[in-house]
mmCIF file as Biopython writes it, N, C-alpha, C and O atoms, coordinates in Angstrom:
data_model
#
loop_
_atom_site.group_PDB
_atom_site.id
_atom_site.type_symbol
_atom_site.label_atom_id
_atom_site.label_alt_id
_atom_site.label_comp_id
_atom_site.label_asym_id
_atom_site.label_entity_id
_atom_site.label_seq_id
_atom_site.pdbx_PDB_ins_code
_atom_site.Cartn_x
_atom_site.Cartn_y
_atom_site.Cartn_z
_atom_site.occupancy
_atom_site.B_iso_or_equiv
_atom_site.auth_seq_id
_atom_site.auth_asym_id
_atom_site.pdbx_PDB_model_num
ATOM 1   N N  . UNK A ? 1  ? 18.639 -2.119  4.861   1.0 0.0 1  A 1 
ATOM 2   C CA . UNK A ? 1  ? 18.045 -2.196  3.684   1.0 0.0 1  A 1 
ATOM 3   C C  . UNK A ? 1  ? 19.077 -1.463  2.665   1.0 0.0 1  A 1 
ATOM 4   O O  . UNK A ? 1  ? 19.716 -0.485  3.052   1.0 0.0 1  A 1 
ATOM 5   N N  . UNK A ? 2  ? 19.192 -1.890  1.562   1.0 0.0 2  A 1 
ATOM 6   C CA . UNK A ? 2  ? 20.119 -1.562  0.456   1.0 0.0 2  A 1 
ATOM 7   C C  . UNK A ? 2  ? 19.471 -1.151  -0.686  1.0 0.0 2  A 1 
ATOM 8   O O  . UNK A ? 2  ? 19.100 -2.006  -1.490  1.0 0.0 2  A 1 
ATOM 9   N N  . UNK A ? 3  ? 19.222 0.327   -0.943  1.0 0.0 3  A 1 
ATOM 10  C CA . UNK A ? 3  ? 18.386 1.140   -1.890  1.0 0.0 3  A 1 
ATOM 11  C C  . UNK A ? 3  ? 19.229 1.889   -2.614  1.0 0.0 3  A 1 
ATOM 12  O O  . UNK A ? 3  ? 19.802 2.813   -2.036  1.0 0.0 3  A 1 
ATOM 13  N N  . UNK A ? 4  ? 19.467 1.662   -3.952  1.0 0.0 4  A 1 
ATOM 14  C CA . UNK A ? 4  ? 20.351 2.582   -4.770  1.0 0.0 4  A 1 
ATOM 15  C C  . UNK A ? 4  ? 19.387 3.600   -5.620  1.0 0.0 4  A 1 
ATOM 16  O O  . UNK A ? 4  ? 18.429 3.042   -6.155  1.0 0.0 4  A 1 
ATOM 17  N N  . UNK A ? 5  ? 19.474 4.660   -5.771  1.0 0.0 5  A 1 
ATOM 18  C CA . UNK A ? 5  ? 18.796 5.588   -6.414  1.0 0.0 5  A 1 
ATOM 19  C C  . UNK A ? 5  ? 19.716 5.948   -7.826  1.0 0.0 5  A 1 
ATOM 20  O O  . UNK A ? 5  ? 20.918 6.208   -7.775  1.0 0.0 5  A 1 
ATOM 21  N N  . UNK A ? 6  ? 18.950 5.914   -9.031  1.0 0.0 6  A 1 
ATOM 22  C CA . UNK A ? 6  ? 20.029 6.516   -10.176 1.0 0.0 6  A 1 
ATOM 23  C C  . UNK A ? 6  ? 19.027 7.519   -10.603 1.0 0.0 6  A 1 
ATOM 24  O O  . UNK A ? 6  ? 17.902 7.247   -11.022 1.0 0.0 6  A 1 
ATOM 25  N N  . UNK A ? 7  ? 19.549 8.746   -10.458 1.0 0.0 7  A 1 
ATOM 26  C CA . UNK A ? 7  ? 19.053 10.009  -10.872 1.0 0.0 7  A 1 
ATOM 27  C C  . UNK A ? 7  ? 19.210 10.344  -12.442 1.0 0.0 7  A 1 
ATOM 28  O O  . UNK A ? 7  ? 18.840 11.447  -12.847 1.0 0.0 7  A 1 
ATOM 29  N N  . UNK A ? 8  ? 19.680 9.529   -13.199 1.0 0.0 8  A 1 
ATOM 30  C CA . UNK A ? 8  ? 19.739 9.831   -14.412 1.0 0.0 8  A 1 
ATOM 31  C C  . UNK A ? 8  ? 18.738 8.771   -15.193 1.0 0.0 8  A 1 
ATOM 32  O O  . UNK A ? 8  ? 18.562 8.855   -16.409 1.0 0.0 8  A 1 
ATOM 33  N N  . UNK A ? 9  ? 18.185 7.900   -14.483 1.0 0.0 9  A 1 
ATOM 34  C CA . UNK A ? 9  ? 17.277 6.863   -14.779 1.0 0.0 9  A 1 
ATOM 35  C C  . UNK A ? 9  ? 15.906 7.496   -15.095 1.0 0.0 9  A 1 
ATOM 36  O O  . UNK A ? 9  ? 15.524 8.370   -14.317 1.0 0.0 9  A 1 
ATOM 37  N N  . UNK A ? 10 ? 15.053 7.139   -16.222 1.0 0.0 10 A 1 
ATOM 38  C CA . UNK A ? 10 ? 13.878 8.055   -16.364 1.0 0.0 10 A 1 
ATOM 39  C C  . UNK A ? 10 ? 12.928 7.618   -15.324 1.0 0.0 10 A 1 
ATOM 40  O O  . UNK A ? 10 ? 12.000 8.414   -15.175 1.0 0.0 10 A 1 
ATOM 41  N N  . UNK A ? 11 ? 12.892 6.465   -14.477 1.0 0.0 11 A 1 
ATOM 42  C CA . UNK A ? 11 ? 11.802 6.190   -13.657 1.0 0.0 11 A 1 
ATOM 43  C C  . UNK A ? 11 ? 11.820 7.332   -12.295 1.0 0.0 11 A 1 
ATOM 44  O O  . UNK A ? 11 ? 12.797 7.924   -11.837 1.0 0.0 11 A 1 
ATOM 45  N N  . UNK A ? 12 ? 10.581 7.388   -11.912 1.0 0.0 12 A 1 
ATOM 46  C CA . UNK A ? 12 ? 10.749 8.449   -10.793 1.0 0.0 12 A 1 
ATOM 47  C C  . UNK A ? 12 ? 11.306 7.839   -9.580  1.0 0.0 12 A 1 
ATOM 48  O O  . UNK A ? 12 ? 11.223 6.633   -9.350  1.0 0.0 12 A 1 
ATOM 49  N N  . UNK A ? 13 ? 11.896 8.724   -8.779  1.0 0.0 13 A 1 
ATOM 50  C CA . UNK A ? 13 ? 12.346 7.983   -7.782  1.0 0.0 13 A 1 
ATOM 51  C C  . UNK A ? 13 ? 11.669 7.180   -6.982  1.0 0.0 13 A 1 
ATOM 52  O O  . UNK A ? 13 ? 12.139 6.113   -6.589  1.0 0.0 13 A 1 
ATOM 53  N N  . UNK A ? 14 ? 10.361 7.663   -6.623  1.0 0.0 14 A 1 
ATOM 54  C CA . UNK A ? 14 ? 9.414  6.898   -5.409  1.0 0.0 14 A 1 
ATOM 55  C C  . UNK A ? 14 ? 9.206  5.358   -6.324  1.0 0.0 14 A 1 
ATOM 56  O O  . UNK A ? 14 ? 9.108  4.302   -5.699  1.0 0.0 14 A 1 
ATOM 57  N N  . UNK A ? 15 ? 9.164  5.382   -7.615  1.0 0.0 15 A 1 
ATOM 58  C CA . UNK A ? 15 ? 8.941  4.026   -8.225  1.0 0.0 15 A 1 
ATOM 59  C C  . UNK A ? 15 ? 10.214 3.078   -8.033  1.0 0.0 15 A 1 
ATOM 60  O O  . UNK A ? 15 ? 10.180 1.872   -7.787  1.0 0.0 15 A 1 
ATOM 61  N N  . UNK A ? 16 ? 11.302 3.851   -8.191  1.0 0.0 16 A 1 
ATOM 62  C CA . UNK A ? 16 ? 12.541 3.265   -8.014  1.0 0.0 16 A 1 
ATOM 63  C C  . UNK A ? 16 ? 12.617 2.475   -6.618  1.0 0.0 16 A 1 
ATOM 64  O O  . UNK A ? 16 ? 12.799 1.264   -6.491  1.0 0.0 16 A 1 
ATOM 65  N N  . UNK A ? 17 ? 12.439 3.407   -5.614  1.0 0.0 17 A 1 
ATOM 66  C CA . UNK A ? 17 ? 12.403 2.779   -4.152  1.0 0.0 17 A 1 
ATOM 67  C C  . UNK A ? 17 ? 11.170 1.676   -4.009  1.0 0.0 17 A 1 
ATOM 68  O O  . UNK A ? 17 ? 11.301 0.622   -3.386  1.0 0.0 17 A 1 
ATOM 69  N N  . UNK A ? 18 ? 10.251 1.984   -4.517  1.0 0.0 18 A 1 
ATOM 70  C CA . UNK A ? 18 ? 9.182  0.865   -4.523  1.0 0.0 18 A 1 
ATOM 71  C C  . UNK A ? 18 ? 9.494  -0.575  -5.123  1.0 0.0 18 A 1 
ATOM 72  O O  . UNK A ? 18 ? 9.415  -1.654  -4.538  1.0 0.0 18 A 1 
ATOM 73  N N  . UNK A ? 19 ? 9.848  -0.335  -6.364  1.0 0.0 19 A 1 
ATOM 74  C CA . UNK A ? 19 ? 10.414 -1.607  -7.062  1.0 0.0 19 A 1 
ATOM 75  C C  . UNK A ? 19 ? 11.773 -2.231  -6.460  1.0 0.0 19 A 1 
ATOM 76  O O  . UNK A ? 19 ? 11.989 -3.412  -6.733  1.0 0.0 19 A 1 
ATOM 77  N N  . UNK A ? 20 ? 12.613 -1.610  -5.745  1.0 0.0 20 A 1 
ATOM 78  C CA . UNK A ? 20 ? 13.450 -2.490  -5.103  1.0 0.0 20 A 1 
ATOM 79  C C  . UNK A ? 20 ? 13.123 -2.775  -3.850  1.0 0.0 20 A 1 
ATOM 80  O O  . UNK A ? 20 ? 13.846 -3.599  -3.290  1.0 0.0 20 A 1 
ATOM 81  N N  . UNK A ? 21 ? 12.061 -2.236  -3.133  1.0 0.0 21 A 1 
ATOM 82  C CA . UNK A ? 21 ? 11.592 -2.971  -1.902  1.0 0.0 21 A 1 
ATOM 83  C C  . UNK A ? 21 ? 10.740 -4.107  -2.062  1.0 0.0 21 A 1 
ATOM 84  O O  . UNK A ? 21 ? 10.628 -5.006  -1.228  1.0 0.0 21 A 1 
ATOM 85  N N  . UNK A ? 22 ? 10.067 -4.035  -3.295  1.0 0.0 22 A 1 
ATOM 86  C CA . UNK A ? 22 ? 9.268  -5.174  -3.886  1.0 0.0 22 A 1 
ATOM 87  C C  . UNK A ? 22 ? 10.185 -6.324  -4.258  1.0 0.0 22 A 1 
ATOM 88  O O  . UNK A ? 22 ? 9.802  -7.487  -4.131  1.0 0.0 22 A 1 
ATOM 89  N N  . UNK A ? 23 ? 11.155 -6.075  -4.627  1.0 0.0 23 A 1 
ATOM 90  C CA . UNK A ? 23 ? 12.157 -7.125  -4.992  1.0 0.0 23 A 1 
ATOM 91  C C  . UNK A ? 23 ? 12.918 -7.788  -3.836  1.0 0.0 23 A 1 
ATOM 92  O O  . UNK A ? 23 ? 13.140 -8.983  -3.641  1.0 0.0 23 A 1 
ATOM 93  N N  . UNK A ? 24 ? 13.293 -6.605  -3.051  1.0 0.0 24 A 1 
ATOM 94  C CA . UNK A ? 24 ? 13.691 -7.245  -1.520  1.0 0.0 24 A 1 
ATOM 95  C C  . UNK A ? 24 ? 12.909 -8.550  -0.616  1.0 0.0 24 A 1 
ATOM 96  O O  . UNK A ? 24 ? 13.248 -9.524  0.055   1.0 0.0 24 A 1 
ATOM 97  N N  . UNK A ? 25 ? 11.627 -7.862  -1.085  1.0 0.0 25 A 1 
ATOM 98  C CA . UNK A ? 25 ? 10.470 -8.667  -0.361  1.0 0.0 25 A 1 
ATOM 99  C C  . UNK A ? 25 ? 10.479 -10.053 -0.826  1.0 0.0 25 A 1 
ATOM 100 O O  . UNK A ? 25 ? 10.650 -11.039 -0.109  1.0 0.0 25 A 1 
ATOM 101 N N  . UNK A ? 26 ? 10.243 -10.043 -2.322  1.0 0.0 26 A 1 
ATOM 102 C CA . UNK A ? 26 ? 10.192 -11.275 -2.984  1.0 0.0 26 A 1 
ATOM 103 C C  . UNK A ? 26 ? 11.313 -12.140 -3.088  1.0 0.0 26 A 1 
ATOM 104 O O  . UNK A ? 26 ? 11.121 -13.348 -3.223  1.0 0.0 26 A 1 
ATOM 105 N N  . UNK A ? 27 ? 12.342 -11.717 -3.048  1.0 0.0 27 A 1 
ATOM 106 C CA . UNK A ? 27 ? 13.768 -12.532 -2.802  1.0 0.0 27 A 1 
ATOM 107 C C  . UNK A ? 27 ? 14.226 -12.688 -1.601  1.0 0.0 27 A 1 
ATOM 108 O O  . UNK A ? 27 ? 15.362 -13.156 -1.528  1.0 0.0 27 A 1 
ATOM 109 N N  . UNK A ? 28 ? 13.586 -12.392 -0.456  1.0 0.0 28 A 1 
ATOM 110 C CA . UNK A ? 28 ? 13.744 -12.695 0.960   1.0 0.0 28 A 1 
ATOM 111 C C  . UNK A ? 28 ? 15.081 -11.886 1.549   1.0 0.0 28 A 1 
ATOM 112 O O  . UNK A ? 28 ? 15.750 -12.279 2.504   1.0 0.0 28 A 1 
ATOM 113 N N  . UNK A ? 29 ? 15.280 -10.905 0.926   1.0 0.0 29 A 1 
ATOM 114 C CA . UNK A ? 29 ? 16.262 -9.850  1.663   1.0 0.0 29 A 1 
ATOM 115 C C  . UNK A ? 29 ? 15.897 -9.272  2.559   1.0 0.0 29 A 1 
ATOM 116 O O  . UNK A ? 29 ? 16.505 -9.000  3.594   1.0 0.0 29 A 1 
ATOM 117 N N  . UNK A ? 30 ? 14.563 -8.952  2.163   1.0 0.0 30 A 1 
ATOM 118 C CA . UNK A ? 30 ? 13.604 -7.916  3.565   1.0 0.0 30 A 1 
ATOM 119 C C  . UNK A ? 30 ? 12.935 -9.273  4.039   1.0 0.0 30 A 1 
ATOM 120 O O  . UNK A ? 30 ? 12.228 -9.961  3.302   1.0 0.0 30 A 1 
ATOM 121 N N  . UNK A ? 31 ? 13.229 -9.564  5.304   1.0 0.0 31 A 1 
ATOM 122 C CA . UNK A ? 31 ? 12.371 -10.608 5.830   1.0 0.0 31 A 1 
ATOM 123 C C  . UNK A ? 31 ? 11.042 -10.007 6.382   1.0 0.0 31 A 1 
ATOM 124 O O  . UNK A ? 31 ? 10.887 -8.804  6.592   1.0 0.0 31 A 1 
ATOM 125 N N  . UNK A ? 32 ? 10.092 -10.978 6.598   1.0 0.0 32 A 1 
ATOM 126 C CA . UNK A ? 32 ? 8.809  -10.752 7.138   1.0 0.0 32 A 1 
ATOM 127 C C  . UNK A ? 32 ? 8.984  -10.334 8.449   1.0 0.0 32 A 1 
ATOM 128 O O  . UNK A ? 32 ? 9.799  -10.882 9.192   1.0 0.0 32 A 1 
ATOM 129 N N  . UNK A ? 33 ? 8.207  -9.306  8.828   1.0 0.0 33 A 1 
ATOM 130 C CA . UNK A ? 33 ? 7.928  -8.644  10.158  1.0 0.0 33 A 1 
ATOM 131 C C  . UNK A ? 33 ? 9.315  -7.627  10.506  1.0 0.0 33 A 1 
ATOM 132 O O  . UNK A ? 33 ? 9.479  -7.119  11.615  1.0 0.0 33 A 1 
ATOM 133 N N  . UNK A ? 34 ? 10.220 -7.446  9.401   1.0 0.0 34 A 1 
ATOM 134 C CA . UNK A ? 34 ? 11.119 -6.487  9.454   1.0 0.0 34 A 1 
ATOM 135 C C  . UNK A ? 34 ? 10.259 -5.133  9.030   1.0 0.0 34 A 1 
ATOM 136 O O  . UNK A ? 34 ? 9.318  -5.088  8.238   1.0 0.0 34 A 1 
ATOM 137 N N  . UNK A ? 35 ? 10.824 -4.087  9.751   1.0 0.0 35 A 1 
ATOM 138 C CA . UNK A ? 35 ? 10.509 -2.801  9.773   1.0 0.0 35 A 1 
ATOM 139 C C  . UNK A ? 35 ? 10.885 -2.144  8.676   1.0 0.0 35 A 1 
ATOM 140 O O  . UNK A ? 35 ? 12.101 -2.178  8.487   1.0 0.0 35 A 1 
ATOM 141 N N  . UNK A ? 36 ? 10.089 -1.399  7.675   1.0 0.0 36 A 1 
ATOM 142 C CA . UNK A ? 36 ? 10.870 -0.622  6.717   1.0 0.0 36 A 1 
ATOM 143 C C  . UNK A ? 36 ? 11.220 0.616   7.479   1.0 0.0 36 A 1 
ATOM 144 O O  . UNK A ? 36 ? 10.647 0.965   8.511   1.0 0.0 36 A 1 
ATOM 145 N N  . UNK A ? 37 ? 12.354 1.356   6.808   1.0 0.0 37 A 1 
ATOM 146 C CA . UNK A ? 37 ? 12.832 2.492   7.323   1.0 0.0 37 A 1 
ATOM 147 C C  . UNK A ? 37 ? 11.694 3.807   7.359   1.0 0.0 37 A 1 
ATOM 148 O O  . UNK A ? 37 ? 10.747 3.911   6.579   1.0 0.0 37 A 1 
ATOM 149 N N  . UNK A ? 38 ? 11.962 4.565   8.223   1.0 0.0 38 A 1 
ATOM 150 C CA . UNK A ? 38 ? 11.201 5.610   8.238   1.0 0.0 38 A 1 
ATOM 151 C C  . UNK A ? 38 ? 11.453 6.615   7.030   1.0 0.0 38 A 1 
ATOM 152 O O  . UNK A ? 38 ? 12.531 6.641   6.436   1.0 0.0 38 A 1 
ATOM 153 N N  . UNK A ? 39 ? 10.322 7.484   6.695   1.0 0.0 39 A 1 
ATOM 154 C CA . UNK A ? 39 ? 10.372 8.601   5.937   1.0 0.0 39 A 1 
ATOM 155 C C  . UNK A ? 39 ? 11.994 9.393   6.214   1.0 0.0 39 A 1 
ATOM 156 O O  . UNK A ? 39 ? 12.950 9.507   5.447   1.0 0.0 39 A 1 
ATOM 157 N N  . UNK A ? 40 ? 11.836 9.776   7.404   1.0 0.0 40 A 1 
ATOM 158 C CA . UNK A ? 40 ? 13.068 10.589  7.573   1.0 0.0 40 A 1 
ATOM 159 C C  . UNK A ? 40 ? 14.175 9.904   7.359   1.0 0.0 40 A 1 
ATOM 160 O O  . UNK A ? 40 ? 15.066 10.533  6.789   1.0 0.0 40 A 1 
ATOM 161 N N  . UNK A ? 41 ? 14.430 8.612   7.693   1.0 0.0 41 A 1 
ATOM 162 C CA . UNK A ? 41 ? 15.808 7.752   7.425   1.0 0.0 41 A 1 
ATOM 163 C C  . UNK A ? 41 ? 16.068 7.737   6.116   1.0 0.0 41 A 1 
ATOM 164 O O  . UNK A ? 41 ? 17.185 8.053   5.708   1.0 0.0 41 A 1 
ATOM 165 N N  . UNK A ? 42 ? 14.980 7.334   5.205   1.0 0.0 42 A 1 
ATOM 166 C CA . UNK A ? 42 ? 14.994 7.119   3.842   1.0 0.0 42 A 1 
ATOM 167 C C  . UNK A ? 42 ? 15.392 8.667   3.022   1.0 0.0 42 A 1 
ATOM 168 O O  . UNK A ? 42 ? 15.992 8.752   1.951   1.0 0.0 42 A 1 
ATOM 169 N N  . UNK A ? 43 ? 14.970 9.606   3.702   1.0 0.0 43 A 1 
ATOM 170 C CA . UNK A ? 43 ? 15.312 10.911  3.082   1.0 0.0 43 A 1 
ATOM 171 C C  . UNK A ? 43 ? 16.877 11.143  3.454   1.0 0.0 43 A 1 
ATOM 172 O O  . UNK A ? 43 ? 17.617 11.454  2.521   1.0 0.0 43 A 1 
ATOM 173 N N  . UNK A ? 44 ? 17.321 11.038  4.504   1.0 0.0 44 A 1 
ATOM 174 C CA . UNK A ? 44 ? 18.558 11.170  4.790   1.0 0.0 44 A 1 
ATOM 175 C C  . UNK A ? 44 ? 19.612 10.371  4.352   1.0 0.0 44 A 1 
ATOM 176 O O  . UNK A ? 44 ? 20.704 10.890  4.123   1.0 0.0 44 A 1 
ATOM 177 N N  . UNK A ? 45 ? 19.410 9.054   4.192   1.0 0.0 45 A 1 
ATOM 178 C CA . UNK A ? 45 ? 20.205 8.098   3.540   1.0 0.0 45 A 1 
ATOM 179 C C  . UNK A ? 45 ? 20.185 8.227   2.161   1.0 0.0 45 A 1 
ATOM 180 O O  . UNK A ? 45 ? 21.250 7.990   1.590   1.0 0.0 45 A 1 
ATOM 181 N N  . UNK A ? 46 ? 19.266 8.533   1.514   1.0 0.0 46 A 1 
ATOM 182 C CA . UNK A ? 46 ? 19.222 8.408   0.055   1.0 0.0 46 A 1 
ATOM 183 C C  . UNK A ? 46 ? 19.369 10.059  -0.497  1.0 0.0 46 A 1 
ATOM 184 O O  . UNK A ? 46 ? 19.443 10.272  -1.707  1.0 0.0 46 A 1 
ATOM 185 N N  . UNK A ? 47 ? 19.395 10.956  0.294   1.0 0.0 47 A 1 
ATOM 186 C CA . UNK A ? 47 ? 19.825 12.304  -0.135  1.0 0.0 47 A 1 
ATOM 187 C C  . UNK A ? 47 ? 18.586 12.817  -1.009  1.0 0.0 47 A 1 
ATOM 188 O O  . UNK A ? 47 ? 18.802 13.370  -2.088  1.0 0.0 47 A 1 
ATOM 189 N N  . UNK A ? 48 ? 17.466 12.653  -0.596  1.0 0.0 48 A 1 
ATOM 190 C CA . UNK A ? 48 ? 16.266 13.104  -1.467  1.0 0.0 48 A 1 
ATOM 191 C C  . UNK A ? 48 ? 15.381 13.904  -0.829  1.0 0.0 48 A 1 
ATOM 192 O O  . UNK A ? 48 ? 15.299 13.846  0.397   1.0 0.0 48 A 1 
ATOM 193 N N  . UNK A ? 49 ? 14.595 14.762  -1.563  1.0 0.0 49 A 1 
ATOM 194 C CA . UNK A ? 49 ? 13.552 15.404  -0.836  1.0 0.0 49 A 1 
ATOM 195 C C  . UNK A ? 49 ? 12.620 14.588  -0.130  1.0 0.0 49 A 1 
ATOM 196 O O  . UNK A ? 49 ? 12.351 13.420  -0.412  1.0 0.0 49 A 1 
ATOM 197 N N  . UNK A ? 50 ? 12.076 15.355  0.928   1.0 0.0 50 A 1 
ATOM 198 C CA . UNK A ? 50 ? 10.889 14.622  1.816   1.0 0.0 50 A 1 
ATOM 199 C C  . UNK A ? 50 ? 9.781  14.329  0.991   1.0 0.0 50 A 1 
ATOM 200 O O  . UNK A ? 50 ? 9.175  13.258  0.993   1.0 0.0 50 A 1 
ATOM 201 N N  . UNK A ? 51 ? 9.496  15.464  0.175   1.0 0.0 51 A 1 
ATOM 202 C CA . UNK A ? 51 ? 8.219  15.165  -0.697  1.0 0.0 51 A 1 
ATOM 203 C C  . UNK A ? 51 ? 8.440  14.135  -1.590  1.0 0.0 51 A 1 
ATOM 204 O O  . UNK A ? 51 ? 7.566  13.268  -1.606  1.0 0.0 51 A 1 
ATOM 205 N N  . UNK A ? 52 ? 9.559  13.976  -2.482  1.0 0.0 52 A 1 
ATOM 206 C CA . UNK A ? 52 ? 9.669  12.823  -3.269  1.0 0.0 52 A 1 
ATOM 207 C C  . UNK A ? 52 ? 9.412  11.540  -2.553  1.0 0.0 52 A 1 
ATOM 208 O O  . UNK A ? 52 ? 8.658  10.705  -3.054  1.0 0.0 52 A 1 
ATOM 209 N N  . UNK A ? 53 ? 10.016 11.334  -1.376  1.0 0.0 53 A 1 
ATOM 210 C CA . UNK A ? 53 ? 9.817  10.334  -0.325  1.0 0.0 53 A 1 
ATOM 211 C C  . UNK A ? 53 ? 8.331  10.214  0.044   1.0 0.0 53 A 1 
ATOM 212 O O  . UNK A ? 53 ? 7.769  9.127   -0.096  1.0 0.0 53 A 1 
ATOM 213 N N  . UNK A ? 54 ? 7.805  11.068  0.416   1.0 0.0 54 A 1 
ATOM 214 C CA . UNK A ? 54 ? 6.335  11.222  0.644   1.0 0.0 54 A 1 
ATOM 215 C C  . UNK A ? 54 ? 5.395  10.499  -0.161  1.0 0.0 54 A 1 
ATOM 216 O O  . UNK A ? 54 ? 4.470  9.830   0.300   1.0 0.0 54 A 1 
ATOM 217 N N  . UNK A ? 55 ? 5.704  10.680  -1.592  1.0 0.0 55 A 1 
ATOM 218 C CA . UNK A ? 55 ? 4.747  10.117  -2.670  1.0 0.0 55 A 1 
ATOM 219 C C  . UNK A ? 55 ? 5.240  8.491   -2.442  1.0 0.0 55 A 1 
ATOM 220 O O  . UNK A ? 55 ? 4.503  7.532   -2.673  1.0 0.0 55 A 1 
ATOM 221 N N  . UNK A ? 56 ? 6.555  8.394   -1.970  1.0 0.0 56 A 1 
ATOM 222 C CA . UNK A ? 56 ? 6.477  6.741   -1.953  1.0 0.0 56 A 1 
ATOM 223 C C  . UNK A ? 56 ? 5.854  6.164   -0.729  1.0 0.0 56 A 1 
ATOM 224 O O  . UNK A ? 56 ? 5.423  5.019   -0.863  1.0 0.0 56 A 1 
ATOM 225 N N  . UNK A ? 57 ? 5.731  6.682   0.342   1.0 0.0 57 A 1 
ATOM 226 C CA . UNK A ? 57 ? 5.089  6.568   1.567   1.0 0.0 57 A 1 
ATOM 227 C C  . UNK A ? 57 ? 3.610  5.957   1.265   1.0 0.0 57 A 1 
ATOM 228 O O  . UNK A ? 57 ? 3.032  5.064   1.884   1.0 0.0 57 A 1 
ATOM 229 N N  . UNK A ? 58 ? 3.182  6.672   0.173   1.0 0.0 58 A 1 
ATOM 230 C CA . UNK A ? 58 ? 1.594  6.756   -0.067  1.0 0.0 58 A 1 
ATOM 231 C C  . UNK A ? 58 ? 1.310  5.437   -0.946  1.0 0.0 58 A 1 
ATOM 232 O O  . UNK A ? 58 ? 0.162  5.050   -1.164  1.0 0.0 58 A 1 
ATOM 233 N N  . UNK A ? 59 ? 2.587  4.709   -1.487  1.0 0.0 59 A 1 
ATOM 234 C CA . UNK A ? 59 ? 2.455  3.520   -1.942  1.0 0.0 59 A 1 
ATOM 235 C C  . UNK A ? 59 ? 2.956  2.524   -1.196  1.0 0.0 59 A 1 
ATOM 236 O O  . UNK A ? 59 ? 3.414  1.572   -1.828  1.0 0.0 59 A 1 
ATOM 237 N N  . UNK A ? 60 ? 2.994  2.482   -0.009  1.0 0.0 60 A 1 
ATOM 238 C CA . UNK A ? 60 ? 3.277  1.427   1.060   1.0 0.0 60 A 1 
ATOM 239 C C  . UNK A ? 60 ? 2.228  0.178   0.954   1.0 0.0 60 A 1 
ATOM 240 O O  . UNK A ? 60 ? 2.515  -1.017  1.024   1.0 0.0 60 A 1 
ATOM 241 N N  . UNK A ? 61 ? 1.183  0.651   0.802   1.0 0.0 61 A 1 
ATOM 242 C CA . UNK A ? 61 ? -0.040 -0.524  0.863   1.0 0.0 61 A 1 
ATOM 243 C C  . UNK A ? 61 ? 0.152  -1.127  -0.365  1.0 0.0 61 A 1 
ATOM 244 O O  . UNK A ? 61 ? -0.398 -2.227  -0.417  1.0 0.0 61 A 1 
ATOM 245 N N  . UNK A ? 62 ? 0.774  -0.781  -1.440  1.0 0.0 62 A 1 
ATOM 246 C CA . UNK A ? 62 ? 1.014  -1.684  -2.694  1.0 0.0 62 A 1 
ATOM 247 C C  . UNK A ? 62 ? 2.024  -2.557  -2.323  1.0 0.0 62 A 1 
ATOM 248 O O  . UNK A ? 62 ? 2.127  -3.551  -3.041  1.0 0.0 62 A 1 
ATOM 249 N N  . UNK A ? 63 ? 2.718  -2.466  -1.490  1.0 0.0 63 A 1 
ATOM 250 C CA . UNK A ? 63 ? 4.017  -3.483  -1.214  1.0 0.0 63 A 1 
ATOM 251 C C  . UNK A ? 63 ? 3.570  -4.798  -0.544  1.0 0.0 63 A 1 
ATOM 252 O O  . UNK A ? 63 ? 4.283  -5.801  -0.520  1.0 0.0 63 A 1 
ATOM 253 N N  . UNK A ? 64 ? 2.179  -4.714  0.070   1.0 0.0 64 A 1 
ATOM 254 C CA . UNK A ? 64 ? 1.554  -5.684  0.756   1.0 0.0 64 A 1 
ATOM 255 C C  . UNK A ? 64 ? 0.858  -6.614  -0.395  1.0 0.0 64 A 1 
ATOM 256 O O  . UNK A ? 64 ? 0.449  -7.761  -0.214  1.0 0.0 64 A 1 
ATOM 257 N N  . UNK A ? 65 ? 0.817  -5.980  -1.448  1.0 0.0 65 A 1 
ATOM 258 C CA . UNK A ? 65 ? -0.046 -6.812  -2.479  1.0 0.0 65 A 1 
ATOM 259 C C  . UNK A ? 65 ? 0.941  -6.999  -3.706  1.0 0.0 65 A 1 
ATOM 260 O O  . UNK A ? 65 ? 0.957  -6.289  -4.712  1.0 0.0 65 A 1 
ATOM 261 N N  . UNK A ? 66 ? 1.725  -8.039  -3.452  1.0 0.0 66 A 1 
ATOM 262 C CA . UNK A ? 66 ? 2.689  -8.140  -4.643  1.0 0.0 66 A 1 
ATOM 263 C C  . UNK A ? 66 ? 2.542  -9.100  -5.639  1.0 0.0 66 A 1 
ATOM 264 O O  . UNK A ? 66 ? 3.499  -9.433  -6.340  1.0 0.0 66 A 1 
ATOM 265 N N  . UNK A ? 67 ? 1.293  -9.632  -5.781  1.0 0.0 67 A 1 
ATOM 266 C CA . UNK A ? 67 ? 1.094  -10.781 -6.854  1.0 0.0 67 A 1 
ATOM 267 C C  . UNK A ? 67 ? 0.753  -9.884  -8.187  1.0 0.0 67 A 1 
ATOM 268 O O  . UNK A ? 67 ? 0.529  -10.438 -9.263  1.0 0.0 67 A 1 
#
């Protein structure tokens, strides 16, 4: 999974992550049944705070409702 964070962008990091995952699902970059990265993996790869990513995890249920 390829997620890029723009720290200069005014959109919160958790929203950037959510939007990019939605985009990847809708454009078949992220395949059905493919596991999302763990919180620990995202924190490490994106070099962000676990708290920031924790906010993102609370939005995972939204990813199931893309319409």
